[in-house]
Structures are given as structure tokens and as C-alpha cells.
Residue, then its C-alpha position, 0 to 999 in steps of 0.5 A: x553657420x547659426x543661421x543655417x542651423x536656424x532655417x534648418x529647424x524652421x524649415x523642419x518645424x514648418x513641415x511637421x506643422x503641415x503634417x499635423x495640419x492635413x492629420x485628420x484626427x477623426x480617421x484614427x483607428x483607436x481600437x489598435x491603441x491601448x484601449x485593446x488591452x482593457x478587455x484582457x485585463x478585465x477578463x484576467x481580473x474576473x478569473x481572479x475573482x471566481x478563484x477567490x469566490x470559489x467555496x472551499x471544500x472541507x472534504x478535500x482538505x480533510x483528506x489532504x490532512x489525513x494523508x499527511x497524518x499518516x505520513x507523520x505516523x511513518x505508514x509504509x508507502x504502500x500503506x498510504x497508497x492504499x489509504x489514498x486509492x480507497x478514500x478516492x473510491x469512497x468520495x467519488x461514491x459519496x459525490x454521486x450520492x450528493x455528498x460534497x462536505x464532511x458534515x454530511x457524511x452519515x453511517x448509512x452512507x458508509x454501511x451502504x458503500x460496504x455493503x455493496x462489496x458483500x453483494x458483489x460477491x468479493x470477500x469479507x476480508x476485502x470489505x473489511x479491509x476497506x471498512x477499516x480504512x473508512x473507520x480510521x478516517x472518519x475517526x481522524x475527522x472527529x479527533x481532529x475537529x472536522x466533524x463534531x460528533x463520531x460516525x459509528x457504524x457496523x464493521x462487516x463480519x469476517x467469514x474464515x474458510x479454509x485458506x491456501x497453504x501447503x502439505x508436506x508433500x506439495x512442499x517436497x513437489x515444489x522443491x523438487x521442481x526448482x530449477x536454480x539454487x536461487x529458487x530453492x533458496x527462496x522456498x526454503x527461506x519463506x517456508x522457514x521464516x514466514x517473513x512477508x513478500x515485501x520483507x524478502x524483497x527488502x532483505x540484504x545479506x548483512x541482515x542474515x547471521x549464517x552462524x546462528x540463523x537470526x535474520x533481521x527484518x528492519x522495515x516489517x509491516x508498519x515499519x516495525x522492525x523484529x527478529x526471525x530465525x532460519x534453520x540449517x537446511x535453509x541456511x544450506x541453501x542460501x550458502x549454495x546460492x550465495x556464490x552466484x550473487x553480489x554478497x555484500x552486506x548491503x546487496x539484496x538476497x534475491x537478485x536479478x541476472x543483472x544483480x539487482x534488487x527484485x521487484x515485486x512484479x519481477x519475483x511474482x513472474x518467476x514464482x509463476x513459472x515455478x508453479x507451472x513446472x511443479x503443478x502447484x499453485x504457489x503464493x508468497x501468502x500461502x508460503x507464509x500460512x504454511x509456516x505458521x501451520x506447520x510450526x504449530x503442528x510440530x509444536x511451537x507455541x501460538x505466542x512464538x509464532x505471532x512474534x515471528x511473523x510480526x503480527x499485532x495480536x493472536x487473532x490474526x496469527x489464528x486466522x493464518x493457521x489451518x488445522x487439518x482434519x486428521x490433525x483434529x482426529x489425532x488431537x482428540x484421540x490423544x485428549x478426549x475428555x471422556x476417555x480422560x474422566x474414565x481413565x482417572x476414575x479407573x485409577x481410584 
């Protein structure tokens, strides 16, 4: 047995020797061996080296850091998106001007950028909004050490023209054109409270006290909460609408047919249809402005209006209030300085 195995092994070895003896080593194709992986390895290593050698752009880092700081300050998602959009446009402008680093930004670049909007015929309030965003950003750059000196630039002047609001007869016309209890409740709530569109969209039934008329705004502009009040007629309109929807505490006040919360575009869509029926151009902001104007006209003081509207300062509130020419005439007729002096002089 051992002898057979030995013979077999010797035979196999002889065959192997014969194979290797006849093998021509020069004919081997080394291009398909392990060497084919070397170029790929070199390419990968070269890419890594390029990535490591890529210069760090402090402007991009500063913007990312700024956006994180806005989140840390509890800015609303809408505000953060506004910052992101306008700063992206500003950076694109800077790059076209050859500015790629944060320490290259000068006041002349900012002034030139803002002036573009004014020369294009856009409103001064729009240009002022962009300027405020850039001012906040460059202040951040200085305070957080991205630049060594603060960048100061001229803010565009605001031109206060007469803005859209509704006279008494126009509100009556809008209310008469309402086809549903929902539409009437919405108009009356907006005019009686002066709340923002984003606030009315977020409003739940549990936020309204139907007995007192107190309405709690949980997340106003800047994440601030405040209290507003609605009168008896606005509450009655809401009570008539209430049975048509889910009125549990956490359910939205204004709901779609599927009893879901309205989106901003959805709400604006049916406001547009109401505008067409009434013949009055309706915007949520004009309804808010109407509240401020009529409240002042009916005797409410400016401080109270400011608190109800959620404004940080009185100047903002004054921008909302539209004083009619006839109101000025009547006010002067009652409080004429000359007539006051003459009346007092005649009494002596």
C-alpha cells in the first residue's frame, strides 16, 4: 500500500516538474496581476491629498456658525429660512465681486448690494429688511472674532406711504360676501384681534376663552407668547362655526374639509376667492393693519395697541396705523391750538 502511494506521489511530482519545466516565464502577463491595483491606489491617495490641501473658507464656516447661533436664540423656522435665503444671495453677490474671504467684506460692498434693490424699484421696506439681516450677520462676525473691526454701513431710509387697510364699509362688504361660517369667523377674528397670519394658523380651540374673550398666542413672532382679546361679536361668529369642526382643545381653530390644520398657501387660496366675490383686495396683513387703525380711532391708546399686536417698539406700531384725512380734519377742529388760545383768552 505504501509502495503504491509512493509511486503515485512520485508520478504527480514528475508531472508538476514537467509543467514548470515547459513554462516560459517571459510569456506571463503581469498586467493582470496585483500590479493593476497600484494605479487605483495612487489615485485614491492623490484625491485624499487634494482634499486635505483644500483651503478652509472662513466665510462659509461663519455663515454656518451664524445659522446655528440663530437656532440657539430660538428663532422661528421661518426667520431662519429668511436669514439663510438672503445671506446666500449676499454671498453669491460677493463672489461675483471677487470676495471669497470674510475679512475682505467692506462697508462699500454692503452699500452697493443694498442700493441694487432700491435702483430696481423695490420697496424701501424690502431693502431695509435685507439690510437688517446683513447688519445682524456682520455684528455677529465682529463679536465672535471672525473679523477684527466692526463693519458699519448706512441703513436705507424707510419711506412711509399709505398702506392698505379697510374702511368700515369695506369690512361690511367683505362680511356680506362670506359664504361659510368659517370665512366670517376668520375675518371677524382677524379684524378684532390684530393677530398675524402665522399666529391664526397655529391657533387651537384650547387657546380661546369664550367666556372672557382672552386668546393666548403661544408662539408669536420671535417665539414670544402674548395675550390678545376678542369681543362678543367675534366670539359669536366662532361659536356658530365651532359645531362644524373638531373642537377639542388641541384641534386647530381653522380646519380644512378633512379637519386638518390649514397651510398658509391653503388659507391664502380661499382668501383669494373671498376677495373675488367681495371685490375687495383682501390680505391678512391689511386686516391686521385695519385692527390697529380702527382701535386707535375708537379710542384705544397706542401702548395698548402695541401690546396687543406684539410689537417690540411703538415705532413699528405707528407704521401700521393709517390716519385718514377726515380724521385729521375732525381732530384739528376739536383741538385747534388757535381756537383753544382764543377761547381761553375770552374767558379772562
